C-alpha angles and dihedrals in degrees: 000000000000118000090224094055122035134162089255091055092051090049091052090047091048091051092051089053094048091253135125123220106231103172136014109147132159091010112192107153143356092269092067118112124247130190122224140176121224115213091193098061097016094236137128117226140177127220140149122271089242095052093046095047093049099039112133093218129009099322091229109130092204094054088047092054091048091051092050091047092051091046093054096039112123089354110156117218116194123230090246091056092047090052091050091050091049092048093048093050093048091054096050113120093237097052118123093200109144093002115127138134114016092356093058114096091225095052110140102188099278096301109141141129105268092202101048105000125134096232110131092228093048092046093051092046092053091045094055094042090055091048092048091055093040092244091293133118105255091220105039104017089234117153100200136073093016132167135190117240127199109231093200106041119265093226098055106025100061095162090060099042093108099029110116090208087064090060136079130193115229140154116278092242091053091047090053091047091053094051091043088059100039102023129230118299133019090051122155140200088246088062091052092048090052091045091054092049097046099039102034106013089240129142106228094195092058092047091049093052092054092051100042 
């Protein structure tokens, strides 16, 4: 144990900050964790010996959060200030604003879930398809458990992968039924038109004209 920082020193420091030292076992260096109880906010917290010893105030993270919350309570920030903060954040070196695809640090070679993936292009495609169909299944009118389906297959029609007009919003069960019948990949709009006619007695071309 370091001469400069002993258990007795931490106990004295804790007492002066209205804390109680609960645990400080097998102490070897200042990076070791200690457990304390704060009588002010009635919370237990863990920290390192180094952080607690050099804390500018009490060293209690709960008291710190409370102080910050009270400081910012009812604080009015002008539009001009908000714009300055926004501009400063956008220009930070670490910002990922506008970075997607190959330029994004988490790019994995284009491998993502087209139905629920986090790819920017996939997300925007799903968003606009849902908006185009007013968040309703084009066949049943249902508003829950919906999925976006590519009319011209994703794997062969690369130029229409992210085109909202190449998508249709349908119930998950209907989506599964379509792929069970026609398989995954190499699908076409003609297949979907035939599927609507045979399974639901609906004319896809008439439906499409009303929506678009």
